[in-house]
LOFI-30801 format. One record per residue (C-alpha): z, y, x; residue in one letter. Coordinates in Angstrom, 3 decimals, padded with zeros to 6 digits. Example, Ala and Ser with C-alpha at 12.3 -4.5 7.8 and 13.67 -1.06 7.14 Angstrom:
<atoms>
{zz 007.800&yy -004.500&xx 012.300&aa A} $
{zz 007.140&yy -001.060&xx 013.670&aa S} $
</atoms>
This chain:
<atoms>
{zz -101.777&yy 000.423&xx 017.884&aa M} $
{zz -103.882&yy -002.651&xx 018.484&aa R} $
{zz -102.018&yy -004.293&xx 021.347&aa Y} $
{zz -104.022&yy -007.530&xx 021.529&aa P} $
{zz -107.201&yy -005.485&xx 022.030&aa I} $
{zz -105.697&yy -003.680&xx 025.050&aa M} $
{zz -104.670&yy -006.954&xx 026.652&aa K} $
{zz -107.970&yy -008.649&xx 025.810&aa K} $
{zz -109.983&yy -005.803&xx 027.354&aa A} $
{zz -108.063&yy -006.191&xx 030.618&aa I} $
{zz -108.454&yy -009.974&xx 030.563&aa K} $
{zz -112.180&yy -009.754&xx 029.771&aa D} $
{zz -112.733&yy -007.274&xx 032.598&aa F} $
{zz -110.769&yy -009.493&xx 034.990&aa S} $
{zz -112.988&yy -012.427&xx 034.043&aa N} $
{zz -116.255&yy -010.605&xx 034.802&aa V} $
{zz -115.234&yy -008.601&xx 037.877&aa S} $
{zz -114.515&yy -009.855&xx 041.368&aa N} $
{zz -113.382&yy -006.399&xx 042.489&aa N} $
{zz -109.585&yy -006.695&xx 042.766&aa K} $
{zz -109.143&yy -002.934&xx 043.158&aa E} $
{zz -111.036&yy -002.192&xx 039.944&aa Q} $
{zz -108.956&yy -004.765&xx 038.084&aa I} $
{zz -105.777&yy -003.087&xx 039.361&aa A} $
{zz -107.236&yy 000.292&xx 038.394&aa E} $
{zz -107.836&yy -000.692&xx 034.765&aa I} $
{zz -104.317&yy -002.125&xx 034.468&aa M} $
{zz -102.612&yy 000.915&xx 036.031&aa V} $
{zz -104.785&yy 003.288&xx 033.991&aa F} $
{zz -103.811&yy 001.472&xx 030.776&aa T} $
{zz -100.122&yy 001.925&xx 031.621&aa V} $
{zz -100.703&yy 005.593&xx 032.496&aa E} $
{zz -102.348&yy 006.102&xx 029.104&aa C} $
{zz -099.442&yy 004.356&xx 027.357&aa G} $
{zz -096.786&yy 006.444&xx 029.102&aa V} $
{zz -098.762&yy 009.660&xx 028.519&aa D} $
{zz -099.194&yy 008.736&xx 024.835&aa F} $
{zz -095.454&yy 008.228&xx 024.411&aa K} $
{zz -094.587&yy 011.440&xx 026.239&aa L} $
{zz -097.087&yy 013.361&xx 024.091&aa S} $
{zz -096.349&yy 011.883&xx 020.675&aa F} $
{zz -092.738&yy 010.751&xx 020.794&aa G} $
{zz -091.041&yy 007.469&xx 020.074&aa D} $
{zz -093.186&yy 004.427&xx 019.352&aa I} $
{zz -092.180&yy 000.908&xx 018.288&aa D} $
{zz -090.600&yy -001.750&xx 020.490&aa Q} $
{zz -093.800&yy -003.811&xx 020.622&aa K} $
{zz -095.582&yy -000.842&xx 022.213&aa F} $
{zz -092.970&yy -000.582&xx 024.969&aa Y} $
{zz -092.973&yy -004.329&xx 025.560&aa H} $
{zz -096.773&yy -004.410&xx 025.821&aa T} $
{zz -096.995&yy -001.490&xx 028.258&aa I} $
{zz -094.112&yy -002.830&xx 030.391&aa A} $
{zz -095.785&yy -006.243&xx 030.455&aa S} $
{zz -099.108&yy -004.777&xx 031.600&aa I} $
{zz -097.236&yy -002.746&xx 034.246&aa Y} $
{zz -095.583&yy -005.886&xx 035.598&aa E} $
{zz -098.929&yy -007.738&xx 035.614&aa Q} $
{zz -100.505&yy -004.807&xx 037.453&aa A} $
{zz -097.751&yy -004.776&xx 040.073&aa L} $
{zz -098.097&yy -008.518&xx 040.618&aa K} $
{zz -101.871&yy -008.180&xx 040.938&aa H} $
{zz -101.483&yy -005.272&xx 043.382&aa I} $
{zz -099.069&yy -007.196&xx 045.609&aa V} $
{zz -101.006&yy -010.477&xx 045.396&aa D} $
{zz -104.169&yy -008.674&xx 046.526&aa N} $
{zz -102.516&yy -006.447&xx 049.146&aa Q} $
{zz -103.448&yy -003.201&xx 047.379&aa L} $
{zz -100.022&yy -001.569&xx 047.724&aa E} $
{zz -101.247&yy 001.363&xx 049.830&aa D} $
{zz -103.790&yy 002.322&xx 047.180&aa K} $
{zz -101.476&yy 002.144&xx 044.152&aa F} $
{zz -097.833&yy 002.612&xx 045.224&aa V} $
{zz -097.837&yy 006.361&xx 044.488&aa G} $
{zz -099.191&yy 006.003&xx 040.961&aa R} $
{zz -096.912&yy 003.063&xx 040.198&aa C} $
{zz -093.911&yy 004.983&xx 041.469&aa N} $
{zz -094.811&yy 008.008&xx 039.306&aa R} $
{zz -095.114&yy 005.735&xx 036.261&aa L} $
{zz -091.702&yy 004.247&xx 036.934&aa M} $
{zz -090.104&yy 007.674&xx 037.418&aa L} $
{zz -091.757&yy 009.250&xx 034.370&aa S} $
{zz -090.557&yy 006.414&xx 032.137&aa S} $
{zz -086.851&yy 006.666&xx 033.003&aa Q} $
{zz -085.826&yy 008.626&xx 029.903&aa D} $
{zz -087.825&yy 006.488&xx 027.469&aa I} $
{zz -085.826&yy 004.316&xx 025.088&aa G} $
{zz -085.906&yy 000.688&xx 023.935&aa W} $
{zz -085.047&yy -000.386&xx 027.507&aa G} $
{zz -088.546&yy 000.627&xx 028.597&aa F} $
{zz -087.364&yy 002.773&xx 031.508&aa G} $
{zz -085.146&yy -000.031&xx 032.764&aa F} $
{zz -087.977&yy -002.577&xx 032.477&aa D} $
{zz -090.317&yy -000.297&xx 034.404&aa M} $
{zz -087.731&yy 000.307&xx 037.133&aa M} $
{zz -086.891&yy -003.395&xx 037.441&aa D} $
{zz -090.554&yy -004.358&xx 037.750&aa S} $
{zz -091.257&yy -001.633&xx 040.292&aa Y} $
{zz -088.233&yy -002.595&xx 042.381&aa N} $
{zz -089.152&yy -006.296&xx 042.221&aa D} $
{zz -092.686&yy -005.735&xx 043.509&aa Y} $
{zz -092.827&yy -002.434&xx 045.407&aa L} $
{zz -089.229&yy -001.298&xx 045.894&aa G} $
{zz -089.201&yy -002.584&xx 049.464&aa H} $
{zz -091.866&yy 000.000&xx 050.347&aa L} $
{zz -089.511&yy 002.814&xx 049.351&aa D} $
{zz -086.797&yy 001.300&xx 051.531&aa E} $
{zz -089.179&yy 001.104&xx 054.494&aa E} $
{zz -090.120&yy 004.767&xx 054.005&aa E} $
{zz -086.457&yy 005.811&xx 054.066&aa D} $
{zz -086.032&yy 004.337&xx 057.528&aa F} $
{zz -089.083&yy 005.960&xx 059.130&aa E} $
</atoms>
């Protein structure tokens, strides 16, 4: 896998686009592709998991910073849940990031 190319594509897009939702979309889509790839093809290397978890955390930060939670919370939650049985600490990293940025939304839902 060519990890620097994935990250560079996101950075390049972020530099040319002012549309915060589209930037969030490309980041979340990249993570969705990474999780789907792992679930389809089995265990990958630690660098893969670190890269995808890092992009996920960047996406969550971007989503919160730009008040896009309503548009992305469902997809981000599904990514976190679908990664729970993945090794190399990936599932834990995904859960920690989700809880840090969007976990409060789940708590608010429980009380409604």
